[in-house]
FIKOLZA-936487 format. One record per residue (C-alpha): residue number from 1; x, y, z. Coordinates in steps of 0.1 Angstrom, whole numbers. Example, Ala and Ser with C-alpha at 12.3 -4.5 7.8 and 13.67 -1.06 7.14 Angstrom:
@i: 1	xx: 123	yy: -45	zz: 78;
@i: 2	xx: 137	yy: -11	zz: 71;
//
This chain:
@i: 1	xx: 54	yy: -72	zz: 173;
@i: 2	xx: 47	yy: -67	zz: 212;
@i: 3	xx: 37	yy: -94	zz: 235;
@i: 4	xx: 4	yy: -77	zz: 248;
@i: 5	xx: -9	yy: -112	zz: 262;
@i: 6	xx: 9	yy: -104	zz: 292;
@i: 7	xx: 11	yy: -69	zz: 291;
@i: 8	xx: 48	yy: -67	zz: 285;
@i: 9	xx: 61	yy: -52	zz: 255;
@i: 10	xx: 93	yy: -75	zz: 245;
@i: 11	xx: 106	yy: -55	zz: 217;
@i: 12	xx: 109	yy: -21	zz: 215;
@i: 13	xx: 77	yy: 3	zz: 208;
@i: 14	xx: 79	yy: 35	zz: 195;
@i: 15	xx: 70	yy: 64	zz: 217;
@i: 16	xx: 72	yy: 102	zz: 217;
@i: 17	xx: 83	yy: 125	zz: 241;
@i: 18	xx: 56	yy: 150	zz: 252;
@i: 19	xx: 70	yy: 171	zz: 278;
@i: 20	xx: 104	yy: 175	zz: 298;
@i: 21	xx: 108	yy: 187	zz: 331;
@i: 22	xx: 141	yy: 201	zz: 346;
@i: 23	xx: 143	yy: 185	zz: 382;
@i: 24	xx: 177	yy: 191	zz: 400;
@i: 25	xx: 209	yy: 194	zz: 381;
@i: 26	xx: 215	yy: 167	zz: 354;
@i: 27	xx: 183	yy: 151	zz: 362;
@i: 28	xx: 151	yy: 156	zz: 340;
@i: 29	xx: 116	yy: 139	zz: 341;
@i: 30	xx: 104	yy: 131	zz: 305;
@i: 31	xx: 66	yy: 124	zz: 301;
@i: 32	xx: 64	yy: 96	zz: 272;
@i: 33	xx: 32	yy: 84	zz: 252;
@i: 34	xx: 31	yy: 54	zz: 229;
@i: 35	xx: 27	yy: 62	zz: 193;
@i: 36	xx: 4	yy: 29	zz: 195;
@i: 37	xx: -29	yy: 35	zz: 209;
@i: 38	xx: -35	yy: -3	zz: 218;
@i: 39	xx: -1	yy: -1	zz: 237;
@i: 40	xx: -7	yy: 33	zz: 253;
@i: 41	xx: -41	yy: 14	zz: 267;
@i: 42	xx: -24	yy: -17	zz: 278;
@i: 43	xx: 9	yy: -6	zz: 294;
@i: 44	xx: 3	yy: -12	zz: 329;
@i: 45	xx: 32	yy: -16	zz: 356;
@i: 46	xx: 40	yy: -21	zz: 394;
@i: 47	xx: 57	yy: -2	zz: 415;
@i: 48	xx: 93	yy: -10	zz: 418;
@i: 49	xx: 95	yy: -23	zz: 383;
@i: 50	xx: 112	yy: -9	zz: 355;
@i: 51	xx: 115	yy: -4	zz: 317;
@i: 52	xx: 143	yy: -5	zz: 289;
@i: 53	xx: 147	yy: 31	zz: 272;
@i: 54	xx: 160	yy: 29	zz: 237;
@i: 55	xx: 178	yy: 62	zz: 224;
@i: 56	xx: 180	yy: 53	zz: 186;
@i: 57	xx: 217	yy: 55	zz: 174;
@i: 58	xx: 231	yy: 58	zz: 213;
@i: 59	xx: 218	yy: 21	zz: 230;
@i: 60	xx: 194	yy: 10	zz: 256;
@i: 61	xx: 194	yy: 15	zz: 293;
@i: 62	xx: 172	yy: 4	zz: 324;
@i: 63	xx: 155	yy: 33	zz: 346;
@i: 64	xx: 130	yy: 28	zz: 373;
@i: 65	xx: 92	yy: 36	zz: 370;
@i: 66	xx: 87	yy: 68	zz: 389;
@i: 67	xx: 49	yy: 71	zz: 382;
@i: 68	xx: 22	yy: 56	zz: 403;
@i: 69	xx: 5	yy: 27	zz: 384;
@i: 70	xx: -30	yy: 37	zz: 390;
@i: 71	xx: -31	yy: 74	zz: 371;
@i: 72	xx: 0	yy: 92	zz: 369;
@i: 73	xx: 9	yy: 100	zz: 331;
@i: 74	xx: 38	yy: 76	zz: 320;
@i: 75	xx: 74	yy: 94	zz: 329;
@i: 76	xx: 110	yy: 86	zz: 335;
@i: 77	xx: 133	yy: 104	zz: 358;
@i: 78	xx: 169	yy: 101	zz: 347;
@i: 79	xx: 200	yy: 114	zz: 355;
@i: 80	xx: 229	yy: 122	zz: 329;
@i: 81	xx: 257	yy: 99	zz: 336;
@i: 82	xx: 269	yy: 82	zz: 304;
@i: 83	xx: 263	yy: 76	zz: 265;
@i: 84	xx: 229	yy: 67	zz: 263;
@i: 85	xx: 218	yy: 96	zz: 290;
@i: 86	xx: 239	yy: 123	zz: 274;
@i: 87	xx: 220	yy: 116	zz: 237;
@i: 88	xx: 189	yy: 115	zz: 255;
@i: 89	xx: 193	yy: 149	zz: 272;
@i: 90	xx: 199	yy: 162	zz: 236;
@i: 91	xx: 162	yy: 153	zz: 225;
@i: 92	xx: 130	yy: 180	zz: 226;
@i: 93	xx: 95	yy: 172	zz: 225;
@i: 94	xx: 84	yy: 154	zz: 196;
@i: 95	xx: 113	yy: 129	zz: 194;
@i: 96	xx: 108	yy: 94	zz: 194;
@i: 97	xx: 123	yy: 69	zz: 213;
@i: 98	xx: 119	yy: 32	zz: 223;
@i: 99	xx: 104	yy: 15	zz: 255;
@i: 100	xx: 103	yy: -22	zz: 263;
@i: 101	xx: 87	yy: -38	zz: 294;
@i: 102	xx: 76	yy: -36	zz: 319;
@i: 103	xx: 102	yy: -58	zz: 338;
@i: 104	xx: 108	yy: -72	zz: 371;
@i: 105	xx: 91	yy: -82	zz: 403;
@i: 106	xx: 81	yy: -48	zz: 418;
@i: 107	xx: 72	yy: -39	zz: 454;
@i: 108	xx: 50	yy: -67	zz: 471;
@i: 109	xx: 19	yy: -49	zz: 483;
@i: 110	xx: -6	yy: -74	zz: 488;
@i: 111	xx: 21	yy: -88	zz: 518;
@i: 112	xx: 24	yy: -53	zz: 530;
@i: 113	xx: -14	yy: -47	zz: 538;
@i: 114	xx: -20	yy: -35	zz: 575;
@i: 115	xx: 18	yy: -32	zz: 578;
@i: 116	xx: 37	yy: 5	zz: 588;
@i: 117	xx: 56	yy: 19	zz: 556;
@i: 118	xx: 90	yy: 35	zz: 564;
@i: 119	xx: 104	yy: 52	zz: 532;
@i: 120	xx: 141	yy: 64	zz: 534;
@i: 121	xx: 154	yy: 81	zz: 503;
@i: 122	xx: 189	yy: 100	zz: 499;
@i: 123	xx: 193	yy: 122	zz: 465;
@i: 124	xx: 179	yy: 106	zz: 432;
@i: 125	xx: 170	yy: 74	zz: 453;
@i: 126	xx: 136	yy: 86	zz: 456;
@i: 127	xx: 131	yy: 82	zz: 418;
@i: 128	xx: 128	yy: 44	zz: 425;
@i: 129	xx: 108	yy: 48	zz: 455;
@i: 130	xx: 82	yy: 76	zz: 442;
@i: 131	xx: 59	yy: 50	zz: 429;
@i: 132	xx: 56	yy: 30	zz: 457;
@i: 133	xx: 50	yy: 63	zz: 482;
@i: 134	xx: 22	yy: 77	zz: 457;
@i: 135	xx: 5	yy: 41	zz: 455;
@i: 136	xx: 5	yy: 38	zz: 493;
@i: 137	xx: -10	yy: 73	zz: 495;
@i: 138	xx: -40	yy: 63	zz: 469;
@i: 139	xx: -43	yy: 31	zz: 493;
@i: 140	xx: -39	yy: 51	zz: 525;
@i: 141	xx: -66	yy: 28	zz: 543;
@i: 142	xx: -44	yy: -6	zz: 536;
@i: 143	xx: -15	yy: 6	zz: 559;
@i: 144	xx: -7	yy: 18	zz: 594;
@i: 145	xx: 20	yy: 46	zz: 596;
@i: 146	xx: 34	yy: 58	zz: 567;
@i: 147	xx: 67	yy: 78	zz: 572;
@i: 148	xx: 87	yy: 94	zz: 545;
@i: 149	xx: 126	yy: 106	zz: 554;
@i: 150	xx: 141	yy: 123	zz: 525;
@i: 151	xx: 176	yy: 136	zz: 523;
@i: 152	xx: 199	yy: 154	zz: 500;
@i: 153	xx: 231	yy: 171	zz: 497;
@i: 154	xx: 215	yy: 208	zz: 494;
@i: 155	xx: 183	yy: 220	zz: 492;
@i: 156	xx: 186	yy: 225	zz: 457;
@i: 157	xx: 192	yy: 184	zz: 452;
@i: 158	xx: 159	yy: 177	zz: 467;
@i: 159	xx: 140	yy: 155	zz: 440;
@i: 160	xx: 104	yy: 162	zz: 432;
@i: 161	xx: 104	yy: 194	zz: 452;
@i: 162	xx: 68	yy: 202	zz: 441;
@i: 163	xx: 56	yy: 163	zz: 455;
@i: 164	xx: 75	yy: 171	zz: 490;
@i: 165	xx: 56	yy: 202	zz: 493;
@i: 166	xx: 19	yy: 183	zz: 486;
@i: 167	xx: 31	yy: 159	zz: 511;
@i: 168	xx: 41	yy: 179	zz: 539;
@i: 169	xx: 6	yy: 189	zz: 540;
@i: 170	xx: -12	yy: 155	zz: 539;
@i: 171	xx: -28	yy: 147	zz: 574;
@i: 172	xx: -18	yy: 116	zz: 586;
@i: 173	xx: 11	yy: 111	zz: 560;
@i: 174	xx: 45	yy: 120	zz: 579;
@i: 175	xx: 75	yy: 136	zz: 559;
@i: 176	xx: 108	yy: 146	zz: 571;
@i: 177	xx: 133	yy: 165	zz: 551;
@i: 178	xx: 165	yy: 170	zz: 557;
@i: 179	xx: 197	yy: 183	zz: 537;
@i: 180	xx: 236	yy: 179	zz: 542;
@i: 181	xx: 243	yy: 216	zz: 534;
@i: 182	xx: 219	yy: 243	zz: 544;
@i: 183	xx: 217	yy: 276	zz: 525;
@i: 184	xx: 206	yy: 311	zz: 538;
@i: 185	xx: 169	yy: 305	zz: 531;
@i: 186	xx: 169	yy: 269	zz: 540;
@i: 187	xx: 144	yy: 268	zz: 574;
@i: 188	xx: 142	yy: 227	zz: 575;
@i: 189	xx: 162	yy: 202	zz: 594;
@i: 190	xx: 203	yy: 196	zz: 587;
@i: 191	xx: 221	yy: 167	zz: 590;
@i: 192	xx: 223	yy: 132	zz: 573;
@i: 193	xx: 188	yy: 112	zz: 564;
@i: 194	xx: 194	yy: 86	zz: 594;
@i: 195	xx: 192	yy: 113	zz: 619;
@i: 196	xx: 157	yy: 117	zz: 609;
@i: 197	xx: 149	yy: 81	zz: 623;
@i: 198	xx: 148	yy: 95	zz: 658;
@i: 199	xx: 127	yy: 123	zz: 651;
@i: 200	xx: 102	yy: 103	zz: 630;
@i: 201	xx: 101	yy: 78	zz: 660;
@i: 202	xx: 100	yy: 49	zz: 634;
@i: 203	xx: 83	yy: 20	zz: 646;
@i: 204	xx: 95	yy: -16	zz: 642;
@i: 205	xx: 70	yy: -39	zz: 649;
@i: 206	xx: 50	yy: -48	zz: 618;
@i: 207	xx: 70	yy: -25	zz: 600;
@i: 208	xx: 84	yy: -28	zz: 564;
@i: 209	xx: 115	yy: -4	zz: 553;
@i: 210	xx: 120	yy: 9	zz: 516;
@i: 211	xx: 157	yy: 21	zz: 514;
@i: 212	xx: 174	yy: 38	zz: 483;
@i: 213	xx: 203	yy: 59	zz: 479;
@i: 214	xx: 239	yy: 63	zz: 479;
@i: 215	xx: 258	yy: 35	zz: 493;
@i: 216	xx: 270	yy: 57	zz: 523;
@i: 217	xx: 237	yy: 69	zz: 530;
@i: 218	xx: 220	yy: 30	zz: 524;
@i: 219	xx: 246	yy: 13	zz: 549;
@i: 220	xx: 241	yy: 44	zz: 577;
@i: 221	xx: 204	yy: 37	zz: 573;
@i: 222	xx: 204	yy: 0	zz: 572;
@i: 223	xx: 226	yy: -2	zz: 600;
@i: 224	xx: 205	yy: 22	zz: 621;
@i: 225	xx: 170	yy: 5	zz: 617;
@i: 226	xx: 190	yy: -27	zz: 624;
@i: 227	xx: 202	yy: -12	zz: 655;
@i: 228	xx: 163	yy: -5	zz: 665;
@i: 229	xx: 155	yy: -41	zz: 657;
@i: 230	xx: 141	yy: -42	zz: 625;
@i: 231	xx: 151	yy: -74	zz: 607;
@i: 232	xx: 168	yy: -78	zz: 575;
@i: 233	xx: 137	yy: -93	zz: 555;
@i: 234	xx: 117	yy: -63	zz: 565;
@i: 235	xx: 140	yy: -41	zz: 545;
@i: 236	xx: 133	yy: -37	zz: 510;
@i: 237	xx: 154	yy: -21	zz: 480;
@i: 238	xx: 160	yy: -23	zz: 446;
@i: 239	xx: 192	yy: -32	zz: 422;
@i: 240	xx: 179	yy: -20	zz: 390;
@i: 241	xx: 210	yy: -4	zz: 380;
@i: 242	xx: 225	yy: -41	zz: 372;
@i: 243	xx: 196	yy: -47	zz: 347;
@i: 244	xx: 209	yy: -50	zz: 309;
@i: 245	xx: 183	yy: -68	zz: 286;
@i: 246	xx: 155	yy: -67	zz: 308;
@i: 247	xx: 143	yy: -104	zz: 299;
@i: 248	xx: 170	yy: -126	zz: 314;
@i: 249	xx: 189	yy: -135	zz: 285;
@i: 250	xx: 221	yy: -122	zz: 284;
@i: 251	xx: 229	yy: -129	zz: 320;
@i: 252	xx: 248	yy: -95	zz: 324;
@i: 253	xx: 229	yy: -90	zz: 354;
@i: 254	xx: 235	yy: -123	zz: 374;
@i: 255	xx: 246	yy: -118	zz: 409;
@i: 256	xx: 251	yy: -149	zz: 429;
@i: 257	xx: 224	yy: -173	zz: 420;
@i: 258	xx: 198	yy: -147	zz: 410;
@i: 259	xx: 192	yy: -129	zz: 376;
@i: 260	xx: 180	yy: -91	zz: 384;
@i: 261	xx: 158	yy: -89	zz: 352;
@i: 262	xx: 137	yy: -119	zz: 364;
@i: 263	xx: 143	yy: -123	zz: 401;
@i: 264	xx: 144	yy: -87	zz: 411;
@i: 265	xx: 150	yy: -60	zz: 409;
@i: 266	xx: 135	yy: -56	zz: 444;
@i: 267	xx: 151	yy: -74	zz: 471;
@i: 268	xx: 152	yy: -78	zz: 509;
@i: 269	xx: 184	yy: -69	zz: 525;
@i: 270	xx: 187	yy: -104	zz: 537;
@i: 271	xx: 186	yy: -117	zz: 500;
@i: 272	xx: 215	yy: -90	zz: 491;
@i: 273	xx: 235	yy: -98	zz: 518;
@i: 274	xx: 231	yy: -133	zz: 509;
@i: 275	xx: 240	yy: -125	zz: 473;
@i: 276	xx: 273	yy: -108	zz: 482;
@i: 277	xx: 264	yy: -77	zz: 465;
@i: 278	xx: 275	yy: -43	zz: 477;
@i: 279	xx: 249	yy: -18	zz: 473;
//
């Protein structure tokens, strides 16, 4: 039975895969619709939250919600990395999955009004940040500068290339893209994503940064931001990969004194350092 009073689905609800889109190598976006019309109507989420996805016969895993809360179709962008995701990649439109959630605290947008927002994503690190980027764009008047810095290994590894093409054309929205290894037809920047900080002339005062990506990228970006004077408690990231049951019962997501399921997955860099967690 679903707990619809607080709009959290606590037991897996049956849902149907409606469409599958190839993104980059081993990453696909799955557009999903709940079979129960009441659940579909009431299922709402905040940027930064996650859901638990059940692949029947294979298991369950936590995934970020990349869709904007206001008007995006419910979808998940997933990289094939293990048993559950490999089983998911065998499914086709019309097949059934289970969904629980949404869980977690999400990004604190009510506290961020009037601030500059800096997004720095490496590779599939754009997946958990996409929702908040689209949300910020849909509420453009609430924020100062919005700057998105994106990096990938090659041009073919850039997530959501169709979104990037749109973002590059939006007046007053600053989007910079770089790749580690350029191809012959690549006309953009070449280099690691932290090199874009100077090009974008990122502000420090009244600024919050969202950072997500592989460890070496994360640490280099954090170092550069702090070198410029951005405080640790104004840098946000997400630890959703630690989530197991989604409701804090199994305790497998415990890090120090916190449970990622109930206290996260969004944390400031200051909190992450206090927990002793390695990104």
